[in-house]
C-alpha positions in Angstrom: 0.0 0.0 -0.1 1.2 3.4 -0.9 1.6 6.0 2.0 -0.2 9.1 0.9 1.2 12.1 3.0 -0.3 14.6 0.5 -4.0 13.6 1.8 -3.1 13.8 5.5 -4.2 17.5 5.7 -7.8 16.3 4.8 -8.0 13.7 7.5 -10.6 14.8 10.2 -10.8 13.8 13.9 -13.9 11.8 12.9 -11.9 9.8 10.5 -9.0 8.9 13.3 -11.7 8.1 15.7 -13.4 5.8 13.5 -10.2 3.7 13.0 -9.5 3.8 16.6 -12.9 2.3 17.5 -12.7 -0.5 14.9 -9.4 -1.7 16.6 -10.3 -1.1 20.3 -11.7 -4.6 20.7 -8.3 -6.0 19.8 -6.3 -4.1 22.5 -5.7 -6.3 25.6 -4.4 -4.3 28.6 -2.0 -6.0 31.2 -3.1 -6.1 34.8 -0.9 -3.2 35.7 -2.2 -1.1 32.6 -3.0 2.0 34.8 0.3 1.9 36.2 2.7 1.0 33.4 0.7 1.8 30.3 1.7 -1.6 28.9 -0.7 -3.8 26.9 -0.7 -5.8 23.7 -2.6 -5.9 20.4 -4.0 -9.1 19.5 -3.6 -10.6 16.1 -6.3 -9.8 13.6 -8.3 -12.5 11.8 -8.3 -12.9 8.0 -11.7 -11.1 8.0 -10.5 -8.2 10.1 -7.5 -7.7 7.8 -9.7 -7.7 4.7 -12.0 -5.1 6.5 -9.0 -3.1 7.3 -8.1 -3.0 3.7 -11.6 -2.1 2.8 -11.6 0.7 5.2 -8.1 2.0 4.2 -9.4 2.1 0.4 -12.6 3.7 1.2 -10.6 6.3 3.5 -8.1 7.0 0.7 -11.1 7.7 -1.6 -12.9 10.1 0.9 -9.5 12.0 1.3 -9.0 12.3 -2.4 -12.4 13.7 -2.9 -11.8 16.1 0.0 -8.5 17.2 -1.7 -10.2 17.6 -5.1 -13.0 19.7 -3.7 -10.4 21.9 -1.6 -8.4 22.4 -4.8 -11.6 23.3 -6.7 -12.8 25.5 -4.1 -9.3 27.3 -3.5 -9.0 27.8 -7.4 -12.6 29.6 -7.5 -11.1 32.4 -5.0 
């Protein structure tokens, strides 16, 4: 997958929160999490990996659309 740094400026807090919520179920805190901040991320299933790819593709599409609209609106000024 190609890293698209040019699209980062179009990433919103909602986009980030959506990704966080999708992966929260995989995080397993250690018993002393509140003291150490240590935990682990369990392995993803094949289905979860497929959903991650689908989400990534959709997010890239959204960000490209936002970039296109931002470019169009900045050109109209």
